[in-house]
TINU-644636 format. One line per field, with one value per residue (C-alpha): residue number from 1; x, y, z. Coordinates in steps of 0.5 Angstrom, whole numbers, plus 500, padded with zeros to 3 digits. Each point is the difference from the previous one (the first is absolute). Example, Ala and Ser with C-alpha at 12.3 -4.5 7.8 and 13.67 -1.06 7.14 Angstrom:
2
nr: c(1|2) $
u: c(525|502) $
v: c(491|507) $
w: c(516|498) $
// end
This chain:
503
nr: c(1|2|3|4|5|6|7|8|9|10|11|12|13|14|15|16|17|18|19|20|21|22|23|24|25|26|27|28|29|30|31|32|33|34|35|36|37|38|39|40|41|42|43|44|45|46|47|48|49|50|51|52|53|54|55|56|57|58|59|60|61|62|63|64|65|66|67|68|69|70|71|72|73|74|75|76|77|78|79|80|81|82|83|84|85|86|87|88|89|90|91|92|93|94|95|96|97|98|99|100|101|102|103|104|105|106|107|108|109|110|111|112|113|114|115|116|117|118|119|120|121|122|123|124|125|126|127|128|129|130|131|132|133|134|135|136|137|138|139|140|141|142|143|144|145|146|147|148|149|150|151|152|153|154|155|156|157|158|159|160|161|162|163|164|165|166|167|168|169|170|171|172|173|174|175|176|177|178|179|180|181|182|183|184|185|186|187|188|189|190|191|192|193|194|195|196|197|198|199|200|201|202|203|204|205|206|207|208|209|210|211|212|213|214|215|216|217|218|219|220|221|222|223|224|225|226|227|228|229|230|231|232|233|234|235|236|237|238|239|240|241|242|243|244|245|246|247|248|249|250|251|252|253|254|255|256|257|258|259|260|261|262|263|264|265|266|267|268|269|270|271|272|273|274|275|276|277|278|279|280|281|282|283|284|285|286|287|288|289|290|291|292|293|294|295|296|297|298|299|300|301|302|303|304|305|306|307|308|309|310|311|312|313|314|315|316|317|318|319|320|321|322|323|324|325|326|327|328|329|330|331|332|333|334|335|336|337|338|339|340|341|342|343|344|345|346|347|348|349|350|351|352|353|354|355|356|357|358|359|360|361|362|363|364|365|366|367|368|369|370|371|372|373|374|375|376|377|378|379|380|381|382|383|384|385|386|387|388|389|390|391|392|393|394|395|396|397|398|399|400|401|402|403|404|405|406|407|408|409|410|411|412|413|414|415|416|417|418|419|420|421|422|423|424|425|426|427|428|429|430|431|432|433|434|435|436|437|438|439|440|441|442|443|444|445|446|447|448|449|450|451|452|453|454|455|456|457|458|459|460|461|462|463|464|465|466|467|468|469|470|471|472|473|474|475|476|477|478|479|480|481|482|483|484|485|486|487|488|489|490|491|492|493|494|495|496|497|498|499|500|501|502|503) $
u: c(770|508|506|506|506|500|501|506|499|506|501|500|493|497|504|498|492|498|503|497|493|500|502|507|504|503|500|506|506|505|503|495|493|496|493|498|496|492|496|493|496|493|495|493|495|504|497|502|501|503|507|504|502|493|499|498|500|502|508|503|507|502|495|501|508|498|496|505|506|497|494|494|494|495|495|500|494|498|494|494|502|505|500|499|506|504|498|502|507|501|498|501|492|494|496|494|503|502|493|502|496|499|504|501|495|503|494|503|503|503|505|505|500|505|502|502|508|501|506|504|500|503|505|502|501|505|504|496|499|492|498|493|498|493|493|499|492|501|497|501|495|506|508|500|497|505|506|505|497|500|507|502|505|498|493|498|494|492|497|493|497|500|503|500|506|501|496|502|493|496|493|500|507|507|504|507|505|507|501|493|501|495|504|497|504|499|501|497|500|503|506|501|500|505|504|500|502|506|502|500|504|505|501|500|506|501|503|493|495|494|493|496|493|498|492|498|493|500|496|494|495|499|502|506|506|505|498|507|499|493|502|504|494|496|498|496|493|497|501|500|505|505|500|501|506|503|500|503|505|502|500|505|504|500|502|506|502|500|504|505|501|501|505|504|501|503|494|496|504|499|492|494|495|493|495|492|493|496|494|497|499|494|495|493|500|501|494|493|496|494|505|503|494|497|506|500|493|501|506|496|494|504|507|507|501|494|496|501|507|499|497|505|506|496|500|507|502|495|501|506|505|505|504|500|500|499|500|498|493|497|505|501|495|498|502|501|507|500|499|505|506|504|507|506|507|506|507|507|506|505|496|493|500|495|494|493|497|493|499|494|503|496|501|500|506|504|502|503|503|504|502|502|504|504|502|495|496|500|496|494|494|496|493|501|495|505|507|507|500|508|502|495|502|508|500|494|498|492|497|493|496|495|493|499|493|498|494|497|494|497|502|505|505|504|507|502|505|498|493|496|493|496|494|500|492|499|507|503|506|506|506|504|506|497|494|503|494|495|495|499|497|502|496|495|506|503|495|504|506|495|497|507|502|494|500|507|498|494|505|505|502|497|503|496|501|505|495|495|495|495|499|494|504|506|495|498|507|503|508|500|507|502|496|499|501|495|504|507|505|501|507|497|494|504|505|494|497|506|500|497|494|500|495) $
v: c(918|499|502|496|502|504|497|502|500|500|507|495|498|507|502|494|500|504|496|494|503|500|493|501|498|493|497|503|496|504|496|503|499|506|497|495|494|500|494|501|494|500|495|499|501|499|502|505|495|494|502|498|508|501|495|494|493|499|500|505|501|503|505|501|501|506|503|499|502|505|506|497|504|500|504|498|500|496|500|495|495|498|503|507|499|498|506|505|496|500|507|504|503|499|494|503|506|495|496|493|500|492|494|499|495|494|503|507|502|506|501|505|505|500|507|499|500|495|498|495|505|506|495|497|507|501|494|495|493|498|493|498|493|499|503|506|501|507|498|493|501|501|500|508|499|495|501|500|506|504|500|493|496|494|497|493|499|502|506|499|500|494|493|493|499|493|501|507|501|506|501|494|502|497|506|499|502|503|506|499|492|495|496|493|498|497|503|505|507|503|495|501|508|499|496|504|506|497|497|507|503|495|502|507|504|504|506|502|503|495|501|493|501|493|501|493|497|498|500|502|495|494|497|495|498|494|495|500|508|499|495|505|503|495|504|505|497|504|496|506|504|494|499|508|500|494|505|506|495|498|507|502|494|503|507|497|496|507|504|494|500|508|498|495|504|506|504|501|505|505|498|504|495|502|495|501|497|502|501|497|493|496|498|499|506|505|498|503|496|499|497|496|497|499|496|496|498|498|496|497|498|498|498|503|501|504|498|507|501|508|499|495|505|505|494|499|507|501|494|497|505|498|507|503|508|501|505|504|499|496|498|499|504|505|507|499|500|492|501|505|501|494|497|504|501|503|498|502|498|505|506|500|500|494|501|502|506|502|505|499|497|497|495|507|502|494|502|507|498|495|505|505|494|499|507|500|506|503|494|501|503|506|497|494|499|497|504|498|499|498|506|498|493|501|507|500|506|503|499|502|494|501|497|493|497|493|496|494|496|506|505|506|501|506|501|507|497|499|501|495|501|494|501|508|499|498|502|497|503|496|502|493|502|500|496|494|496|505|500|508|503|508|503|503|503|503|501|505|495|495|504|502|493|498|506|497|493|502|505|494|499|493|497|496|495|496|495|498|494|501|496|496|498|497|497|495|499|500|501|493|498|494|494|497|503|502|505|501|502|508|500|497|504|506|498|498|507|504|497|504|497|497|502) $
w: c(929|500|497|496|497|494|493|496|492|495|496|494|501|500|494|496|502|495|494|504|500|492|500|498|506|501|507|504|500|505|505|506|496|503|498|505|499|501|503|500|504|500|503|498|506|506|506|505|505|495|502|506|501|501|505|496|501|493|499|496|501|494|499|508|498|495|505|505|497|495|502|501|497|505|497|493|496|493|497|502|494|495|494|503|504|495|496|505|501|493|498|506|499|503|497|500|496|495|500|503|507|500|498|492|498|495|495|500|493|504|506|502|495|495|500|507|502|505|505|496|494|504|503|493|498|506|498|504|498|501|502|502|503|503|499|495|500|497|493|496|493|495|501|500|507|503|504|494|497|506|501|503|496|503|503|503|504|498|498|502|507|505|498|502|504|497|493|498|497|501|498|495|497|501|503|500|495|499|496|496|499|504|505|502|506|507|506|506|497|506|499|493|500|505|496|494|504|503|493|497|506|499|493|501|499|507|497|496|505|500|501|502|501|504|500|504|499|508|504|495|500|498|507|497|503|500|506|503|501|503|505|503|503|504|505|496|500|494|494|496|504|501|492|500|505|496|494|503|503|493|497|506|498|493|502|504|493|496|506|500|493|500|506|496|495|504|499|506|503|494|499|502|503|500|502|501|499|495|504|507|501|498|505|501|505|494|497|501|505|495|495|505|503|493|498|506|499|493|502|505|495|494|503|496|495|499|493|497|498|501|507|502|499|504|506|499|501|505|504|499|502|506|501|507|499|508|503|494|497|494|495|492|496|506|501|507|503|499|493|498|506|499|502|496|501|497|501|497|504|502|497|503|508|503|504|499|496|503|494|495|493|495|494|495|504|498|493|502|506|497|494|505|504|494|499|494|502|493|498|505|496|502|499|505|506|505|502|502|507|500|504|505|500|500|504|504|497|501|493|498|498|494|500|499|497|500|497|504|501|504|495|500|506|500|505|502|506|505|498|496|497|498|495|497|499|508|503|506|502|504|503|498|504|506|498|496|501|497|506|501|495|501|494|505|504|493|495|496|499|499|494|498|499|497|495|498|499|495|496|500|492|498|494|495|494|504|502|495|503|504|507|497|494|505|504|494|498|507|502|503|504|497|497|493|494|495|495|497|505|501|497|494|499|501|495|495|501|498|493|494|498|493|494) $
// end
């Protein structure tokens, strides 16, 4: 924990906030604008030791800069997979409460419930301009579920899960669009997202507060990177790790370009930059040993790709990951520390003292913390599972941390820092502050605490209706990352479904 200078907010903002909440206030136009810009940077499947400041062999100077000049969040926790973390970031609520406890499949008709107010909607009511580039993955079946209907003025990128970096396809459909219109353009996804982001920042009026959500696809599978980027890592012997390193490097360069665009417009010194991965890195070590053994045997027998699409996608996820989550155990998809404790940092030049914060923070805390940081405490709802940690980050105050629950391949895990209970039906209890490797099960030494946390996990509210397809259905029409097209583009399909059917 550490302290920093106090944030001073103008009386004008406090006076106008109630009107802004009602949507009647325009962006502040005074010479000394009170509302800072917000840049939310999200990496996809970035491992704990995939960043330079955690000792990686991968060069990440721009991500390192955010952690070095800002405040490194040493105990930041996401969810084990992408859609649940994005749900938590956008709502401030537990994904389990909402009913999104796994990635949203391409065949789901549903997604993030439409009655949930999300971060860009809160910010636009306060006068922000909300723009998004990158990966949405919170619902795509009809236009009402897409970013333009959820508070964003502009959206560029993809709306389903992992896509091919060169072909921009997902699950047989082309998934690349700008504001609902399918795009057919060449280029590497990470580069294209950075180009769009820099163009938007260059065209933005710095006098209006900007919220830019840049949700990069990298370094999510498939392992694809420019040849020149791969060539920078000749000393990495494992091919998956070498290509993964190149993907992370290209992600870092893209983040540097976005930060440079803010600097070029004179905006960076007045911007809250929040960076995090959406979950731990993908690695074979995260898979259950039996699943890994089966996939390896099938690959030996049949070669890759495997003859059944659903089985090949399992092999991709189990065998192809190149992340490094050491010294944390396992990775993406798991409730182990390597699946949920991720690289993260917050940076506000001149307003937030740098260093390392070792307090427990989660994806559900981001929304209320950002609203508090900009002085919009009155906009923070009472029904969130996360809470604002801004006083702790800014002033080093002691703040009680709410319980946090995640679901992964092992089932549920509940955090009550420093304690973590894994599987309430067969409780295993760890002090992850003292034992981040989760090597000592303390349930036998603290049976009452284990029972209390297990009861809390069992009682946690569980939403229904946000996911409407079974894993069996998904297996037979898998969410492949890239590959040939066999259906209409996802943007076109959504637009078609919005049209009323004729007689």
